VOBA-1610 file (N, C-alpha, C; in pm, whole numbers, padded with zeros to 5 digits, always signed):
BEGIN
Met+28306+10823-13206Met+28354+10936-13157Met+28268+11032-13113Glu+28298+11116-13010Glu+28204+11203-12934Glu+28249+11372-13031Val+28135+11416-13092Val+28174+11560-13134Val+28058+11657-13065Ile+28094+11785-13093Ile+28035+11891-13058Ile+27979+11967-13192Leu+27853+11964-13186Leu+27793+12030-13332Leu+27802+12187-13311Arg+27837+12209-13432Arg+27861+12385-13476Arg+27736+12418-13520Glu+27664+12337-13582Glu+27570+12365-13660Glu+27426+12301-13653Arg+27321+12323-13684Arg+27213+12230-13708Arg+27221+12091-13792Val+27246+11991-13728Val+27239+11882-13858Val+27116+11798-13842Glu+27055+11774-13952Glu+26948+11690-13959Glu+26951+11566-13928Lys+26858+11534-13822Lys+26849+11394-13780Lys+26959+11347-13689Leu+27045+11474-13648Leu+27142+11428-13554Leu+27136+11517-13440Gly+27116+11650-13458Gly+27113+11741-13347Gly+27119+11888-13354Asn+27109+11990-13277Asn+27133+12110-13270Asn+27275+12164-13219Arg+27291+12283-13282Arg+27426+12368-13219Arg+27440+12344-13100Gly+27569+12286-13057Gly+27610+12277-12904Gly+27587+12138-12834Asp+27508+12060-12907Asp+27466+11945-12867Asp+27619+11847-12891Val+27646+11742-12785Val+27740+11683-12799Val+27666+11538-12851Val+27718+11484-12927Val+27662+11338-12985Val+27775+11261-13010Lys+27734+11129-13013Lys+27812+11011-13041Lys+27788+10969-13203Val+27899+10976-13290Val+27868+10924-13413Val+27994+10842-13451Ser+27957+10792-13563Ser+28076+10687-13631Ser+28216+10740-13629Asp+28319+10705-13632Asp+28433+10763-13662Asp+28458+10806-13821Gly+28395+10744-13927Gly+28402+10775-14067Gly+28339+10880-14064Phe+28190+10877-14022Phe+28111+11016-14041Phe+28150+11133-13977Ala+28233+11111-13879Ala+28295+11245-13816Ala+28420+11284-13914Arg+28513+11202-13961Arg+28624+11239-14024Arg+28604+11257-14182Asn+28485+11209-14237Asn+28451+11239-14366Asn+28369+11349-14392Phe+28282+11383-14304Phe+28155+11466-14310Phe+28166+11586-14204Leu+28123+11548-14100Leu+28115+11648-13996Leu+28246+11739-13984Leu+28359+11689-13953Leu+28486+11791-13940Leu+28533+11850-14077Pro+28523+11815-14202Pro+28580+11883-14316Pro+28493+11989-14328His+28352+11944-14314His+28248+12068-14360His+28230+12162-14225Lys+28326+12135-14127Lys+28329+12238-14021Lys+28190+12252-13951Leu+28122+12115-13935Leu+27996+12105-13883Leu+28012+12085-13750Ala+28101+12035-13699Ala+28147+11979-13578Ala+28273+11973-13518Leu+28302+11967-13395Leu+28458+11992-13330Leu+28453+11849-13265Pro+28563+11804-13239Pro+28614+11685-13140Pro+28555+11732-12986Ser+28527+11662-12922Ser+28478+11680-12791Ser+28588+11715-12692Thr+28629+11804-12683Thr+28734+11834-12582Thr+28681+11971-12495Pro+28715+11978-12381Pro+28711+12085-12283Pro+28730+12211-12356Ala+28823+12227-12409Ala+28858+12346-12482Ala+28751+12377-12590Asn+28726+12287-12664Asn+28616+12316-12786Asn+28497+12339-12741Arg+28432+12241-12594Arg+28311+12266-12547Arg+28299+12413-12478Lys+28407+12494-12445Lys+28389+12627-12395Lys+28393+12701-12539Gln+28450+12689-12653Gln+28466+12757-12755Gln+28299+12747-12813Val+28237+12637-12810Val+28100+12599-12861Val+27987+12690-12784Asp+28025+12702-12644Asp+27937+12749-12571Asp+27942+12912-12585Gln+28025+12973-12593Gln+28036+13096-12660Gln+27976+13117-12788Glu+27996+13063-12883Glu+27951+13055-13019Glu+27784+13042-12998Lys+27761+12971-12903Lys+27589+12947-12894Lys+27534+13047-12825Thr+27586+13132-12734Thr+27532+13237-12703Thr+27528+13345-12813Val+27627+13384-12877Val+27629+13467-12968Val+27506+13432-13070Ala+27473+13289-13117Ala+27409+13269-13195Ala+27257+13253-13158Val+27250+13263-13029Val+27098+13268-12967Val+27061+13414-12979Arg+27171+13514-12964Arg+27124+13636-12989Arg+27078+13676-13130Arg+27167+13616-13204Arg+27150+13662-13364Arg+27009+13580-13413Glu+26982+13472-13346Glu+26866+13397-13390Glu+26729+13485-13362Ala+26747+13552-13236Ala+26648+13620-13156Ala+26602+13728-13267His+26708+13810-13299His+26728+13908-13388His+26641+13893-13530Glu+26709+13781-13600Glu+26661+13742-13715Glu+26525+13711-13703Lys+26465+13638-13606Lys+26312+13608-13585Lys+26232+13711-13578Thr+26255+13821-13484Thr+26196+13944-13501Thr+26163+14021-13623Glu+26286+14046-13696Glu+26273+14105-13847Glu+26195+13984-13956Ala+26191+13881-13903Ala+26117+13806-14034Ala+25970+13821-13971Glu+25937+13814-13869Glu+25803+13828-13815Glu+25755+13970-13862Ala+25811+14068-13862Ala+25794+14186-13893Ala+25762+14198-14052Leu+25845+14119-14141Leu+25862+14120-14283Leu+25717+14032-14315Ala+25710+13923-14210Ala+25565+13869-14238Ala+25449+13913-14233Gln+25422+14036-14161Gln+25314+14107-14142Gln+25307+14193-14269Gln+25395+14256-14293Gln+25393+14317-14420Gln+25374+14256-14540Leu+25439+14128-14544Leu+25407+14054-14671Leu+25248+14003-14680Ser+25205+13988-14566Ser+25054+13910-14546Ser+24975+14027-14594Lys+25006+14166-14619Lys+24901+14259-14641Lys+24923+14276-14794Val+25001+14236-14881Val+25040+14228-15030Val+24960+14120-15091Ala+24901+14156-15182Ala+24840+14097-15293Ala+24909+14094-15421Ile+24935+13973-15491Ile+25006+13965-15584Ile+24899+13931-15699Arg+24891+14004-15794Arg+24820+14005-15926Arg+24904+13958-16045Leu+24906+13867-16113Leu+24987+13841-16253Leu+24884+13766-16344Ala+24919+13853-16482Ala+24835+13842-16569Ala+24890+13723-16683Arg+24825+13635-16738Arg+24872+13542-16796Arg+24767+13522-16896Lys+24844+13473-17050Lys+24761+13421-17165Lys+24721+13286-17119Val+24564+13279-17153Val+24489+13177-17140Val+24428+13117-17274Gly+24380+12959-17249Gly+24372+12909-17376Gly+24186+12911-17376Glu+24146+12848-17476Glu+24004+12860-17456Glu+23925+12789-17344His+24013+12714-17291His+23912+12631-17158His+23966+12690-17026Gly+23994+12828-17032Gly+24064+12876-16914Gly+24193+12834-16842Val+24272+12735-16918Val+24388+12673-16875Val+24501+12760-16942Leu+24581+12801-16846Leu+24715+12887-16881Leu+24817+12829-16978Tyr+24872+12914-17058Tyr+24973+12874-17142Tyr+25086+12904-17036Gly+25162+12790-17007Gly+25259+12777-16896Gly+25217+12765-16771Ser+25288+12849-16687Ser+25236+12844-16545Ser+25318+12971-16437Val+25251+12969-16344Val+25334+13083-16252Val+25402+13017-16157Thr+25511+13030-16125Thr+25621+12977-16055Thr+25663+13062-15962Ala+25752+13012-15844Ala+25793+13072-15747Ala+25891+13176-15807Leu+25931+13192-15900Leu+26025+13299-15966Leu+25932+13408-16010Asp+25839+13388-16076Asp+25732+13476-16108Asp+25674+13563-15978Ile+25649+13487-15886Ile+25602+13556-15758Ile+25698+13614-15686Ala+25818+13598-15695Ala+25946+13655-15647Ala+25991+13772-15722Glu+25968+13795-15831Glu+25982+13934-15945Glu+25871+14004-15920Ala+25735+13964-15914Ala+25620+14029-15856Ala+25667+14113-15729Phe+25710+14035-15619Phe+25762+14117-15504Phe+25844+14210-15527Ser+25953+14179-15605Ser+26060+14280-15625Ser+26005+14408-15679Ala+25910+14391-15771Ala+25875+14511-15861Ala+25771+14593-15738Gln+25727+14533-15649Gln+25669+14618-15524Gln+25736+14681-15419Gly+25898+14614-15427Gly+25991+14691-15358Gly+26016+14595-15242Phe+25975+14497-15221Phe+26025+14353-15140Phe+26107+14270-15179Thr+26215+14221-15102Thr+26320+14123-15116Thr+26278+13984-15099Val+26233+13915-15186Val+26189+13773-15131Val+26289+13668-15218Asp+26358+13568-15168Asp+26408+13450-15243Asp+26343+13339-15275Arg+26333+13318-15408Arg+26241+13241-15491Arg+26242+13097-15400Arg+26363+13066-15346Arg+26365+12937-15295Arg+26291+12924-15139Lys+26253+13051-15116Lys+26191+13050-14986Lys+25997+13044-14995Ile+26001+13058-15138Ile+25855+13051-15166Ile+25825+12900-15181Glu+25723+12850-15093Glu+25682+12718-15093Glu+25562+12700-15167Met+25573+12617-15280Met+25471+12568-15359Met+25483+12400-15381Glu+25343+12359-15359Glu+25367+12230-15392Glu+25381+12203-15547Glu+25307+12253-15643Glu+25377+12261-15782Glu+25298+12409-15829Ala+25359+12423-15966Ala+25303+12537-16037Ala+25170+12569-16029Ile+25133+12710-16049Ile+25001+12726-16063Ile+24959+12746-16185Lys+24861+12654-16231Lys+24833+12618-16396Lys+24691+12665-16431Ser+24605+12777-16314Ser+24481+12791-16328Ser+24453+12935-16289Leu+24343+12989-16343Leu+24306+13113-16272Leu+24247+13079-16175Gly+24235+13230-16082Gly+24182+13232-15968Gly+24298+13275-15888Gln+24243+13302-15752Gln+24312+13306-15618Gln+24396+13211-15564His+24507+13217-15526His+24579+13077-15458His+24653+13144-15358Thr+24694+13021-15284Thr+24730+13091-15135Thr+24878+13015-15137Val+24962+13088-15141Val+25133+13034-15113Val+25180+13078-14990Ser+25256+13005-14929Ser+25362+13021-14813Ser+25489+13087-14842Ile+25526+13146-14768Ile+25669+13199-14789Ile+25731+13189-14652Lys+25829+13093-14652Lys+25918+13073-14569Lys+26017+13157-14516Leu+26004+13263-14420Leu+26102+13346-14389Leu+26205+13309-14285His+26174+13220-14183His+26275+13180-14093His+26188+13040-14060Arg+26304+12990-13990Arg+26261+12849-13936Arg+26120+12819-13862Glu+26106+12930-13794Glu+25959+12936-13728Glu+25863+13029-13788Val+25884+13138-13887Val+25829+13220-13906Val+25767+13196-14068Ala+25665+13188-14102Ala+25611+13197-14247Ala+25455+13287-14269Ala+25484+13318-14363Ala+25381+13419-14411Ala+25296+13378-14525Ser+25165+13398-14521Ser+25058+13337-14636Ser+25018+13453-14684Ile+25063+13443-14820Ile+25003+13569-14927Ile+24914+13512-15039Thr+24843+13582-15099Thr+24739+13572-15186Thr+24796+13618-15349Val+24777+13490-15439Val+24833+13520-15566Val+24713+13529-15657Glu+24690+13606-15737Glu+24569+13588-15811Glu+24627+13594-15953Val+24581+13499-16031Val+24631+13528-16173Val+24477+13547-16239Ile+24517+13640-16339Ile+24411+13678-16409Ile+24432+13654-16555Lys+24339+13694-16632Lys+24320+13641-16780Lys+24403+13796-16845Glu+24517+13765-16927Glu+24579+13866-16998Glu+24487+13948-17121Glu+24471+14041-17129Glu+24391+14132-17247Glu+24460+14123-17347
//
């Protein structure tokens, strides 16, 4: 079955692409979740209109994300944590802790956009990436210090 994608689907295609998929995948997943439409001339015209609107919106979101990335890259986060005898933290610093530190400084950052391989478990400076947009990421410095 040929369908027109309304949204980007991982490992299948981008918005507006005409792809051939199995009937079951289209009926059971793509069409009920409104990720695709059956490939007809009327639907192609509708998706082309949606695509032009989405391109404009995407460009606007990208410029906003780039401006926010510049602001965030200038910000340094300092977090004080309790430390054991050998400089090991009690607990760890997670993405939620970093998001709360940003909100205390007046920035709104979703914790799910903060990319950390694992939680920070040692003192010192650590570099953390924040994915603000598909093509825009900001790199920030998180400094973990000993709590007095």
